[in-house]
Each structure stands twice: as C-alpha cells, then as structure tokens.
C-alpha positions in Angstrom: 111.5 123.7 84.1 113.5 120.7 85.2 112.0 117.3 86.0 110.5 116.7 89.4 112.2 114.8 92.2 110.3 112.7 94.8 111.9 112.3 98.2 110.5 109.5 100.4 111.3 110.2 104.1 111.6 113.9 103.5 111.5 114.9 107.2 114.8 113.1 107.9 118.0 115.2 108.1 119.3 113.6 104.9 116.0 114.0 103.2 115.9 117.7 103.9 119.5 118.1 102.7 118.6 116.3 99.5 115.6 118.6 99.0 117.7 121.7 99.3 120.4 120.2 96.9 117.9 119.5 94.1 115.8 122.7 94.7 119.0 124.7 94.3 119.4 123.2 90.9 115.8 124.2 89.9 114.0 120.9 90.3 110.4 120.8 91.4 110.0 118.7 94.5 107.5 116.2 95.8 108.1 115.6 99.5 106.6 112.6 101.2 106.6 111.6 104.9 104.4 109.8 107.4 103.7 113.0 109.4 102.9 115.3 106.4 102.2 118.3 108.6 105.9 118.5 109.5 106.6 119.2 105.8 104.7 122.5 105.7 107.6 124.6 106.9 110.0 122.9 104.5 107.6 123.5 101.6 107.3 127.2 102.4 111.1 127.6 102.9 112.0 125.7 99.7 109.5 127.6 97.5 110.6 131.0 98.9 114.3 130.3 98.9 114.6 128.6 95.4 111.5 129.5 93.6 110.5 126.0 92.7 107.1 124.3 93.2 106.9 121.9 96.1 104.1 119.5 96.9 103.8 117.5 100.1 102.3 114.1 100.5 101.4 111.6 103.3 103.3 108.4 102.9 103.7 105.4 105.3 106.3 103.0 104.0 104.9 100.3 106.2 101.4 100.6 104.9 102.2 98.8 101.7 98.5 98.5 100.8 98.4 102.3 100.3 101.5 102.5 98.0 99.6 102.3 94.7 97.1 105.0 95.8 100.0 107.2 97.0 101.6 107.1 93.6 98.3 107.8 91.8 97.7 111.0 93.7 101.1 112.5 92.9 100.7 115.6 90.7 102.9 113.9 88.1 105.2 110.8 87.8 108.6 112.0 89.0 111.8 111.7 87.1 113.8 110.7 90.2 112.7 108.9 93.3 115.0 108.9 96.3 114.1 106.7 99.3 115.7 107.9 102.5 113.4 105.9 104.8 115.3 104.3 107.7 114.9 103.2 111.3 117.7 102.1 113.7 116.7 101.6 117.3 118.9 99.9 120.0 120.1 96.4 119.0 119.5 95.0 122.5 115.9 96.1 122.4 115.4 94.4 119.1 116.7 91.2 120.5 114.1 91.3 123.2 111.1 92.7 121.4 109.9 90.9 118.3 107.6 93.8 117.3 110.5 96.2 117.3 112.7 93.9 115.3 109.9 93.4 112.8 109.5 97.2 112.4 113.3 97.5 111.8 113.2 94.9 109.1 110.1 96.2 107.4 111.1 99.8 107.5 114.6 99.3 106.2 113.9 96.6 103.6 110.3 95.5 102.9 108.7 98.9 102.5 111.5 100.6 100.5 111.8 97.6 98.2 108.1 97.4 97.5 107.7 101.2 96.8 110.8 101.3 94.6 109.6 98.3 92.7 106.3 100.0 92.0 108.1 103.0 90.6 110.5 100.8 88.6 107.5 99.2 86.8 106.1 102.6 86.0 109.4 104.0 84.9 110.0 101.0 82.7 106.6 101.4 81.1 107.4 105.1 80.5 110.8 104.4 79.2 113.1 106.3 81.6 113.6 107.4 85.2 116.0 107.1 88.1 115.7 105.3 91.4 117.9 106.0 94.4 118.0 103.8 97.5 119.8 104.8 100.7 121.3 101.6 102.1 124.1 101.1 104.5 127.6 99.7 105.0 126.1 97.9 107.9 124.6 95.5 105.3 127.9 94.3 104.0 128.6 91.9 106.9 126.5 91.0 109.9 127.9 92.2 113.2 126.7 91.6 116.8 126.2 95.3 117.4 123.5 95.9 114.8 122.5 92.8 112.9 118.8 93.5 112.8 119.4 96.8 111.1 122.3 95.4 109.1 120.4 92.4 107.8 117.6 94.6 106.6 120.0 96.9 104.8 121.7 93.9 103.3 118.4 92.9 101.8 117.9 96.4 100.4 121.3 96.4 98.9 120.7 93.0 97.2 117.3 94.2 96.0 118.7 97.3 94.4 121.5 95.3 92.8 118.9 92.9 91.3 116.6 95.7 90.2 119.6 97.4 88.5 120.4 94.2 86.7 116.8 93.7 85.6 116.7 97.3 84.2 120.2 97.4 82.7 118.9 97.3 79.1 116.4 100.1 79.7 116.8 103.8 80.4 115.8 103.3 84.0 118.8 103.8 86.3 119.2 102.5 89.9 121.7 104.0 92.3 122.7 102.4 95.6 124.0 104.8 98.3 126.2 103.6 101.2 126.7 106.6 103.5 128.5 105.0 106.5 128.1 107.1 109.6 126.1 110.3 109.1 125.6 113.0 111.8 121.8 113.0 112.1 119.1 112.6 114.7 119.2 108.8 114.1 122.8 108.7 115.3 122.5 111.3 118.1 124.3 110.2 121.2 126.6 107.8 119.4 130.4 108.4 119.5 131.1 108.8 115.8 134.7 109.0 114.4 135.0 112.3 112.5 137.1 110.8 109.7 134.3 108.3 108.9 131.3 110.6 109.6 129.5 112.5 106.8 127.1 115.4 107.2 123.7 115.3 105.6 124.6 117.9 103.0 127.6 115.8 102.1 125.3 112.8 101.3 123.1 115.0 99.2 126.0 116.4 97.2 127.3 112.8 96.7 124.0 111.7 95.3 123.8 114.6 92.8 127.4 114.0 91.7 126.7 110.2 91.3 123.6 110.8 89.2 125.5 113.2 86.9 128.3 110.6 86.5 125.8 107.7 86.1 127.2 105.7 89.0 125.6 102.5 90.1 127.0 102.3 93.7 128.6 104.9 95.8 130.2 105.2 99.3 129.7 108.7 100.4 133.1 108.7 101.9 135.4 106.6 99.7 137.4 105.3 102.7 134.4 103.1 103.6 135.0 101.0 100.4 138.3 99.9 101.8 137.2 99.5 105.4 134.3 97.2 104.3 136.6 95.2 102.0 138.8 94.4 105.0 135.8 93.6 107.2 134.4 91.3 104.6 137.7 89.5 104.1 138.2 88.6 107.8 137.9 84.8 108.2 134.9 83.7 110.2 136.8 82.0 113.1 138.7 85.3 113.7 135.6 87.5 113.0 133.7 85.7 115.8 136.4 86.8 118.3 136.2 90.4 117.4 134.0 93.1 119.1 132.4 94.9 116.2 
C-alpha cells in the first residue's frame, strides 16, 4: 500500500479535490478539519469509490496549543502533508474590524506555518517526507483590494521558502502552490476571468504533477507567473495610481 497523505482543511473544495486525486492513486488518507462531522460523507465516499482507508480528525489551525496533540493522535505519521487552510473575507470589513483582520492573518499565515513546522521537525527526524502549502499570488505584492489576505499569504510564501532552504540538504521536500483564482465557495460571487481561473480538480492535478517532478514552487496556471512578474515590476509611484 502507498504512503498516507494528510490533508489539512479537507472540507474545502480544493481539499476535497486533492483527496480524490490521491485516493485514485491508491494513497490512504487522513482528512482533518475544524468541523470533523462534515468529513463523514467524504470518508464513506472515498473508501467506497477507491478502496483506500480514510481516517478523519478534528483540527483547528487557530488552536495552536492543540497542534502537538493532533499530530500524536494520527494513526501514523503521514508521508505527505498538504495544508489547504485559507480564509478570505471582505477587505473593507477587515479594515474596520480588528478581530476579523486578526483571524485572516492567523488563519492564512500563523496557523499553517506552525503546524507545517511541527511536521517539518518530525519529518527531518524520520529522514523523509513532503510538505505542501497552498499560498497565493496575492502575496506577491500588496494591493488595496486585499492586503490583509495578501500580506498573510506573503508571510506563508516566505515561510515555505525559508523552510525549503533549511531542509534542502535533507530528504524532506517543501512545495509552494500559487493557484491564482480558483472557482470555489471562497470566491463565490466574485467576477473571475475564465482564462485565469482554475477549477479545484486542476489544482489537485497540478500538485500531484509537481510532486512527481520534484518542483519547489508552482503556479497552477503558468500565465500567473508572467502576470505577477509584471505587477511586481511596476514602479511604486505608478503602482499607487492604479486600481488593483
């Protein structure tokens, strides 16, 4: 049997797509989410459809004091950990509500960084493993339209880069995923350009391909690499006059 894969944030649209992608390849799954009861139907479906064992676990990325206990109760240390946790409320609301802004920053950066670091230490001690963090192109330059979310994702991207550098001489790999727009519940109601918008299944496939090719950083749709290169290169005086 293949090595187990742990998905943090498994009730998300992307998390569910990733679960199907790996289960179809014969990987046992460990699915974790804050509302663990919502994972019961997924467990039954995945086990029936693909014939792989699936365990479900309660996990709150914000309750960092519970992270160590969460890891200890897993049936076994996974081979791959994929953190899909994310939260993107309205920017204007974040500007007015400190508690909401804090939740955005903690959910998109602090919590994911701390749990991935915990697994990094365990993987390094074991001698192998793979960590996958879902970040965002929004973290490549702060923009007025989503700078709370973007700044948190910028922190996660930098963290993953540093973690990859730290573990470069080991057999522990770190993959940073930059999806761009994805058609999910989190983006429901937004006007998304079709050329730049991926589907959850597309993200899942891109992650599997990247792991096989031992990539370090991927843009799910390659066009985002060039778009963000242009955005990063805009001089600050001009950038301040743009509506982005």
